[in-house]
C-alpha positions, -999 to 999 in steps of 0.1 A, spaced: 309 -48 -130 327 -45 -164 296 -30 -181 293 -1 -157 331 5 -151 343 38 -166 335 74 -171 298 83 -175 284 117 -185 254 128 -165 224 135 -187 199 139 -160 195 134 -122 161 137 -106 155 135 -68 119 132 -57 108 143 -92 129 175 -91 157 179 -117 190 183 -97 214 179 -126 226 215 -123 236 209 -86 266 189 -97 297 210 -104 311 184 -128 288 164 -151 305 130 -148 303 100 -126 333 75 -125 328 38 -116 361 22 -106 372 -12 -95 395 -12 -65 417 -39 -50 392 -48 -23 360 -30 -33 343 -10 -61 335 26 -59 319 56 -76 335 90 -77 307 115 -71 316 152 -79 311 181 -56 275 195 -55 259 226 -42 252 208 -9 281 184 -5 318 177 -11 331 153 -37 335 117 -25 344 82 -35 315 61 -23 315 23 -20 292 4 -44 278 -31 -45 263 -48 -75 240 -78 -73 216 -97 -96 182 -109 -83 152 -122 -102 167 -114 -136 174 -78 -127 206 -61 -117 209 -37 -87 236 -12 -76 238 0 -40 256 33 -35 269 39 0 272 77 -2 272 105 23 251 124 -2 215 116 7 203 122 -29 228 96 -42 226 70 -14 204 40 -20 196 8 -39 191 13 -77 177 -9 -104 202 -8 -134 191 -7 -170 216 -5 -199 208 1 -236 224 15 -267 212 48 -281 210 43 -319 213 81 -326 245 86 -307 259 50 -306 265 55 -269 257 31 -241 230 45 -218 226 36 -182 195 44 -162 196 40 -124 163 41 -105 159 41 -67 129 49 -45 138 87 -47 164 92 -74 166 87 -111 200 90 -129 205 88 -167 241 85 -179 259 82 -212 291 62 -213 321 81 -224 339 60 -251 375 50 -243 403 58 -267 402 22 -280 364 25 -286 369 56 -307 396 41 -328 375 12 -340 
């Protein structure tokens, strides 16, 4: 969970091959660790209210998966997770792929990351 925890800037969200990035009123997703469970803060969209959705992470067959239990049908689902570093921006990129949704995020550096 440590790798995904934090604030991520939305670069692109596609739902059934349609770019829906502009439907989000705020361009960030926040992954947080709670006392009993982990969750993602999803901003308000044109079609739904903001919410804190439960998330579950598991590894299987050498791959990592994230399940988002959201009321927003475009965000709900099981995603394969892929992390990599963008050499041009020096930012960590996270790509999430489910059956219907593709999300590309850039990790917002923390203050301590920017100092070093």
